C-alpha positions as CSV (number, residue, x, y, z in Angstrom):
1,M,0.1,-0.1,0.1
2,N,1.2,3.7,-1.1
3,T,2.2,6.2,2.3
4,N,-0.5,8.3,1.1
5,R,-3.2,6.0,1.2
6,K,-2.3,4.6,4.2
7,A,-2.2,8.0,5.6
8,V,-5.7,8.7,5.1
9,F,-7.2,5.3,6.4
10,V,-5.4,6.3,9.6
11,R,-7.0,9.7,9.5
12,L,-10.3,7.7,8.3
13,E,-10.2,5.1,11.2
14,K,-9.7,8.5,14.1
15,R,-12.9,10.0,12.4
16,F,-14.6,6.5,12.2
17,R,-13.8,6.4,16.1
18,E,-14.9,9.3,16.9
19,A,-18.2,9.0,14.8
20,Y,-19.3,5.2,16.1
21,G,-17.2,4.7,18.8
22,D,-16.4,0.8,18.2
23,C,-13.6,0.2,15.7
24,R,-14.3,-3.7,15.7
25,G,-14.6,-5.0,12.4
26,L,-13.2,-2.7,10.6
27,R,-12.5,-3.1,6.8
28,F,-10.6,-0.9,4.1
29,F,-12.1,-0.5,0.3
30,T,-10.8,2.0,-2.4
31,A,-12.1,2.6,-5.9
32,P,-10.2,4.7,-8.4
33,G,-11.5,7.7,-11.2
34,R,-11.4,7.5,-14.4
35,T,-10.2,9.4,-17.8
36,E,-11.8,9.0,-20.8
37,L,-9.6,8.7,-23.6
38,A,-11.9,8.3,-26.3
39,G,-15.5,7.5,-27.5
40,N,-16.8,10.4,-25.9
41,H,-20.9,9.9,-25.9
42,T,-21.2,6.3,-27.9
43,D,-21.6,3.8,-24.5
44,H,-24.8,4.7,-24.3
45,N,-25.8,4.4,-28.0
46,N,-23.5,0.3,-27.5
47,G,-21.1,2.2,-29.0
48,K,-16.6,1.5,-28.5
49,V,-15.4,3.7,-25.7
50,L,-11.5,3.4,-24.3
51,A,-10.9,4.7,-20.5
52,A,-8.7,4.6,-18.1
53,A,-8.7,4.4,-13.7
54,I,-6.8,6.3,-12.4
55,D,-4.7,7.4,-9.5
56,L,-7.2,9.7,-7.6
57,E,-9.8,7.6,-5.5
58,L,-12.1,7.2,-3.1
59,V,-11.0,5.6,0.3
60,A,-13.2,3.8,2.9
61,V,-13.5,2.4,6.1
62,A,-16.4,0.2,7.0
63,Q,-18.3,-1.8,8.9
64,P,-21.0,-3.4,9.0
65,C,-24.4,-2.9,10.9
66,L,-28.2,-3.5,10.9
67,G,-30.7,-2.1,8.8
68,V,-29.4,1.1,7.4
69,I,-26.3,2.4,5.6
70,D,-24.6,4.8,7.5
71,L,-21.9,7.1,5.9
72,L,-20.0,10.2,6.8
73,S,-18.2,11.6,3.6
74,S,-15.4,14.5,3.7
75,G,-16.9,17.8,2.6
76,W,-20.0,16.9,3.8
77,E,-21.2,17.9,7.3
78,Q,-23.9,15.2,8.0
79,P,-23.9,11.6,7.3
80,F,-25.8,9.8,4.0
81,K,-28.3,7.0,5.7
82,V,-30.1,5.0,3.7
83,Q,-33.0,2.9,5.0
84,L,-32.9,-0.7,3.9
85,D,-36.8,-1.6,4.0
86,D,-38.0,0.8,1.5
87,L,-35.4,0.7,-2.0
88,G,-37.3,2.1,-4.6
89,P,-36.1,5.7,-6.1
90,N,-37.1,8.4,-3.9
91,R,-37.7,11.8,-5.5
92,A,-36.3,13.5,-2.9
93,E,-32.7,12.0,-3.1
94,T,-32.2,12.8,-7.1
95,G,-29.2,14.2,-7.6
96,R,-27.7,13.1,-4.2
97,P,-25.5,10.3,-2.7
98,E,-28.2,8.9,-1.5
99,A,-29.8,8.0,-3.8
100,L,-26.6,5.9,-5.3
101,L,-26.5,4.0,-1.9
102,R,-30.6,2.8,-2.0
103,G,-29.6,2.1,-5.7
104,V,-26.7,-0.2,-5.4
105,A,-28.2,-1.9,-2.5
106,A,-31.5,-1.8,-4.7
107,G,-29.5,-3.8,-7.7
108,F,-28.1,-6.1,-5.0
109,Q,-31.6,-7.4,-4.0
110,K,-32.9,-7.5,-7.2
111,R,-30.2,-9.9,-8.0
112,G,-30.9,-12.1,-5.3
113,H,-27.5,-11.0,-3.6
114,R,-27.7,-10.4,0.1
115,I,-27.9,-7.0,1.7
116,G,-27.5,-5.5,5.1
117,G,-26.4,-2.2,6.9
118,F,-23.1,-0.9,7.4
119,R,-21.3,2.4,8.7
120,A,-18.1,4.4,6.6
121,C,-15.8,6.8,6.7
122,V,-15.0,8.2,3.3
123,E,-12.6,10.3,2.0
124,S,-11.7,11.3,-1.8
125,N,-9.5,13.0,-3.8
126,V,-11.3,12.9,-7.2
127,P,-12.7,16.4,-8.2
128,Q,-16.6,16.3,-8.1
129,G,-17.7,18.1,-11.4
130,S,-14.5,17.5,-12.9
131,G,-15.4,14.7,-15.4
132,L,-13.4,11.9,-13.5
133,S,-16.7,10.0,-12.7
134,S,-16.5,11.0,-8.9
135,S,-19.9,9.3,-9.0
136,A,-19.1,6.1,-10.6
137,A,-16.5,5.4,-8.4
138,F,-18.9,6.2,-5.2
139,E,-21.1,3.5,-6.8
140,I,-18.5,1.2,-6.8
141,L,-17.1,1.8,-3.7
142,A,-20.7,1.0,-1.8
143,G,-21.2,-2.1,-4.4
144,N,-17.4,-3.4,-3.4
145,I,-18.6,-2.8,0.4
146,L,-21.6,-5.0,0.4
147,N,-20.3,-7.7,-1.7
148,S,-17.4,-7.8,1.1
149,L,-19.8,-7.4,4.1
150,Y,-22.3,-9.8,2.6
151,N,-21.3,-11.9,-0.3
152,D,-17.6,-13.1,0.2
153,G,-16.4,-10.4,-2.9
154,Q,-18.3,-13.4,-4.7
155,V,-20.1,-10.7,-7.3
156,D,-18.0,-9.9,-10.5
157,A,-16.6,-6.4,-11.6
158,V,-18.3,-6.1,-14.2
159,Q,-21.7,-6.8,-12.2
160,L,-20.8,-4.4,-9.9
161,A,-20.3,-1.9,-12.4
162,V,-24.1,-3.0,-14.4
163,I,-25.4,-2.3,-11.0
164,G,-23.8,1.5,-10.3
165,R,-24.9,2.3,-13.4
166,E,-28.9,1.5,-12.5
167,A,-28.4,3.2,-9.4
168,E,-27.2,6.5,-11.4
169,N,-29.6,6.1,-14.1
170,N,-33.1,4.9,-11.8
171,H,-32.6,6.6,-8.4
172,Y,-29.6,9.4,-9.0
173,G,-31.9,10.3,-12.0
174,K,-28.7,10.6,-14.9
175,P,-28.9,9.2,-18.1
176,C,-25.2,7.9,-18.1
177,G,-23.8,4.7,-20.1
178,L,-21.7,1.5,-18.5
179,M,-17.9,3.0,-19.6
180,D,-17.5,5.4,-16.4
181,Q,-18.2,2.1,-13.9
182,I,-16.4,-0.6,-15.6
183,S,-13.4,1.7,-15.8
184,C,-13.6,2.3,-12.2
185,S,-14.5,-1.0,-11.5
186,L,-11.9,-2.7,-13.5
187,G,-8.8,-0.3,-12.8
188,G,-6.0,0.1,-15.7
189,I,-6.7,1.0,-19.3
190,V,-9.6,-0.9,-21.2
191,N,-11.1,-1.0,-24.2
192,I,-15.1,-1.6,-24.3
193,D,-17.6,-2.9,-26.7
194,F,-21.0,-2.4,-25.6
195,L,-23.1,-4.0,-29.3
196,H,-24.4,-6.2,-26.1
197,P,-24.2,-3.4,-23.1
198,Y,-25.1,-6.2,-20.8
199,Q,-22.3,-8.7,-21.4
200,P,-19.5,-5.6,-23.4
201,H,-16.7,-7.3,-25.0
202,I,-13.4,-5.7,-22.5
203,R,-9.9,-5.6,-23.6
204,Q,-7.4,-4.5,-21.3
205,L,-4.2,-2.4,-22.8
206,K,-1.1,-1.0,-21.4
207,L,0.4,2.8,-22.7
208,D,3.0,4.5,-20.5
209,W,2.8,7.9,-22.6
210,E,4.9,9.3,-19.5
211,A,7.8,6.6,-20.9
212,K,7.2,8.1,-24.2
213,G,7.6,12.0,-22.5
214,W,4.4,13.5,-22.5
215,I,2.0,14.6,-19.5
216,L,-1.8,13.6,-19.3
217,C,-3.6,16.2,-17.7
218,I,-7.5,17.3,-17.2
219,V,-8.2,21.1,-16.8
220,D,-10.9,22.4,-14.6
221,T,-12.5,25.2,-17.1
222,K,-14.1,26.2,-13.7
223,G,-17.7,26.3,-16.2
224,R,-21.0,26.1,-13.9
225,H,-22.8,23.6,-14.0
226,G,-26.1,24.5,-13.0
227,D,-28.6,22.3,-14.6
228,L,-27.3,20.6,-17.7
229,T,-29.6,17.1,-17.6
230,S,-31.2,18.4,-20.2
231,D,-28.3,19.5,-22.3
232,Y,-26.9,15.5,-21.8
233,A,-30.0,13.6,-22.0
234,A,-30.6,15.5,-25.4
235,I,-27.4,13.6,-26.8
236,P,-28.8,9.9,-26.5
237,A,-32.0,11.0,-27.1
238,E,-31.2,12.2,-30.8
239,M,-29.0,9.4,-31.6
240,N,-32.0,7.2,-30.5
241,L,-34.5,9.1,-32.7
242,V,-32.1,8.8,-35.8
243,A,-31.4,4.7,-35.1
244,Q,-35.4,4.8,-34.8
245,C,-35.5,6.2,-38.7
246,F,-33.9,2.8,-39.6
247,G,-36.0,1.3,-37.4
248,H,-33.5,0.5,-34.0
249,E,-32.9,2.0,-30.9
250,V,-29.5,2.6,-30.9
251,L,-26.8,3.4,-33.7
252,R,-24.8,0.4,-33.4
253,N,-27.5,-1.1,-34.8
254,V,-27.6,1.2,-38.2
255,E,-25.4,0.3,-41.2
256,P,-23.4,3.0,-41.7
257,N,-23.4,3.2,-45.0
258,Q,-27.3,3.0,-45.1
259,F,-26.6,5.6,-42.8
260,W,-24.3,7.7,-45.1
261,A,-26.9,7.5,-48.0
262,G,-30.2,8.7,-46.1
263,I,-28.8,11.6,-44.5
264,A,-31.1,14.1,-47.2
265,G,-34.4,12.6,-45.9
266,L,-33.1,12.7,-41.6
267,R,-32.5,16.3,-41.5
268,T,-36.5,16.6,-42.6
269,R,-37.4,14.3,-40.1
270,V,-35.1,14.7,-37.0
271,G,-33.1,17.8,-37.9
272,D,-29.2,18.5,-38.7
273,R,-28.2,18.4,-35.1
274,A,-29.2,14.6,-34.8
275,V,-27.8,14.1,-38.1
276,L,-24.3,16.0,-37.0
277,R,-24.2,13.7,-33.6
278,A,-24.9,10.4,-35.2
279,I,-22.0,11.2,-37.7
280,H,-20.1,11.6,-34.5
281,F,-20.8,8.4,-33.2
282,F,-20.3,6.5,-36.7
283,E,-16.8,8.1,-36.7
284,E,-16.0,8.1,-32.8
285,N,-16.4,4.4,-33.2
286,Q,-13.8,3.7,-36.2
287,R,-11.8,6.2,-34.0
288,V,-11.4,4.0,-30.7
289,D,-10.8,0.8,-33.4
290,D,-7.8,3.1,-34.9
291,M,-6.6,4.5,-31.4
292,V,-6.5,0.7,-30.4
293,N,-4.2,-0.3,-33.5
294,A,-2.1,2.4,-32.2
295,I,-1.3,1.4,-28.8
296,E,-0.9,-1.7,-29.7
297,T,1.5,-1.1,-32.3
298,G,3.0,1.1,-31.0
299,D,2.4,4.4,-32.8
300,F,2.1,7.3,-30.6
301,D,2.2,9.9,-33.0
302,T,-0.8,8.5,-34.5
303,Y,-2.9,7.9,-31.6
304,L,-1.8,11.6,-30.7
305,N,-3.3,12.5,-34.1
306,L,-6.8,10.4,-33.3
307,V,-7.2,12.4,-30.0
308,S,-7.3,16.1,-31.7
309,T,-9.5,14.7,-34.3
310,S,-12.1,13.2,-31.4
311,G,-11.8,16.5,-30.1
312,H,-12.8,18.4,-33.0
313,S,-15.6,15.8,-33.5
314,S,-17.0,16.6,-30.2
315,A,-16.8,19.9,-30.7
316,E,-18.4,20.3,-33.9
317,F,-20.3,17.5,-34.9
318,L,-21.5,15.9,-31.1
319,Q,-21.6,19.7,-29.9
320,N,-21.1,19.4,-26.4
321,V,-18.3,22.2,-25.2
322,V,-21.4,24.7,-25.0
323,P,-24.4,24.4,-23.1
324,M,-27.3,25.7,-24.9
325,G,-28.1,29.2,-24.7
326,A,-24.6,29.7,-23.2
327,V,-23.2,33.3,-24.8
328,K,-20.9,34.7,-22.2
329,E,-19.5,31.1,-20.5
330,Q,-18.1,29.2,-22.6
331,A,-14.9,28.1,-20.9
332,I,-15.2,24.6,-22.3
333,L,-14.6,26.2,-25.6
334,L,-12.0,28.8,-24.2
335,G,-9.5,26.0,-22.6
336,L,-9.3,24.0,-25.8
337,A,-8.5,27.3,-27.7
338,L,-5.7,28.0,-25.4
339,T,-4.2,24.9,-25.3
340,R,-4.0,24.6,-28.9
341,K,-2.5,27.6,-29.3
342,F,0.3,27.0,-26.8
343,L,0.9,23.1,-28.2
344,Q,1.4,24.8,-31.6
345,G,0.5,21.3,-33.2
346,E,2.1,19.1,-31.0
347,G,0.3,16.8,-28.3
348,A,-3.7,17.0,-28.6
349,C,-6.6,18.3,-26.5
350,R,-10.3,17.1,-26.4
351,V,-13.5,17.7,-24.3
352,H,-13.7,15.2,-21.3
353,G,-16.2,13.1,-20.5
354,G,-19.8,14.4,-20.5
355,G,-18.5,18.0,-21.8
356,F,-21.0,21.3,-21.8
357,A,-18.8,22.3,-18.5
358,G,-16.0,20.9,-16.4
359,T,-12.6,19.7,-17.7
360,I,-10.7,19.1,-21.3
361,Q,-8.0,16.5,-21.8
362,A,-4.6,17.5,-22.7
363,Y,-1.3,15.3,-23.2
364,V,1.2,18.0,-23.0
365,P,5.4,17.3,-24.0
366,L,6.5,17.2,-20.3
367,E,9.9,19.7,-21.2
368,V,7.3,21.9,-21.6
369,F,4.6,21.1,-19.0
370,T,5.3,23.7,-16.1
371,K,5.1,26.5,-18.3
372,Y,2.0,25.2,-20.0
373,A,0.6,24.7,-16.1
374,K,1.3,28.5,-15.5
375,T,-0.6,29.3,-18.8
376,I,-3.6,27.7,-17.8
377,A,-3.7,28.3,-14.0
378,A,-3.6,32.2,-15.2
379,V,-7.1,31.7,-17.0
380,F,-8.6,29.3,-14.9
381,G,-6.9,29.7,-10.8
382,P,-4.0,27.5,-9.6
383,D,-5.8,24.8,-8.7
384,S,-7.2,24.1,-12.0
385,I,-4.8,21.3,-13.6
386,H,-4.5,17.8,-12.5
387,T,-2.0,15.6,-13.8
388,L,-3.2,11.8,-14.5
389,T,-1.8,8.3,-13.8
390,V,-2.9,4.9,-14.4
391,R,-4.5,2.9,-12.0
392,T,-3.9,-0.7,-12.8
393,E,-5.6,-1.9,-9.4
394,R,-9.1,-2.9,-9.6
395,A,-11.4,-1.5,-7.1
396,G,-12.3,-3.3,-3.7
397,E,-11.2,-4.2,-0.9
398,T,-7.9,-3.4,0.7
399,F,-5.7,-4.4,3.5
400,L,-3.2,-3.1,5.5
């Protein structure tokens, strides 16, 4: 165990003792955040993605108890409490951590797995709203606590991811795909094909960009999130409308050649933005394959070129860099413009994750990273940049 994590566990154990008194039977858990490398907004239409678990993580100490989940999280004054005798969606909890806890427990119960209460103290260094999947990491953390305390660890990592996604969709109220949860659950770099969404094909890959002289980072552009659920929800909804024109529910089941041949008619039926978002889907799917091939052949220049192309596609076709109606605040687009000017054709950058507000991702040459960080900090603040390292360790219980 690394020294920093051990120090966090010591701190959490002290907090647990202060909050609950009895520390007997205390168990230790971690779950990482994730960064999306390619496949922006394709998973919800059964597409292909490339993602990596990162060294920013949620850490918890937990102890079984009866009938209730009682969780103290750093940054929140009051504990999150969920009674286990009613696990249906609670509208009052929409968008709150209690909804995720309730949804994960409901997912276990639905599948016939054992559930039970627990007390826990949690600490996170995954920035909320950063696009690094703090919510998915929280779901995977809760799932692993229930898995270890009550199911002898028998629920596999992919099923934990599926349970987490259901919690986020049905209880939390966010229409996400499954990429975040799988990446947080499995660790490492993963290429996921969602052709069969509940039995996805997963390949684990290795890529050490630092050894090649590059730093991967995200920039928090500090854009105000507000209520962007409708912006996020419109993307899969419009892709689905295009698919329905061909008799399918999702774009993955539409033949690309049939789509390209039908664009003239699609414009009048679903509008140009839906068509452009479908173009992004088909081209991004192929890009993921090409990026996987570049990783496997060691062609990092091609890999970076594809990252840049993915970024342009998200901005121009997917259109998830500016919230609907935003005029004065376009922080992500500004972050991309500043990064491209700084890199002068080297490296790569793209919108990160869901988009509209939050973060961009950049590959910056190691020798100029300090200068880049200063350039970004002058605009977005000294705490706006986070370097990312791949975490190969799976989420789950760990031992001191």
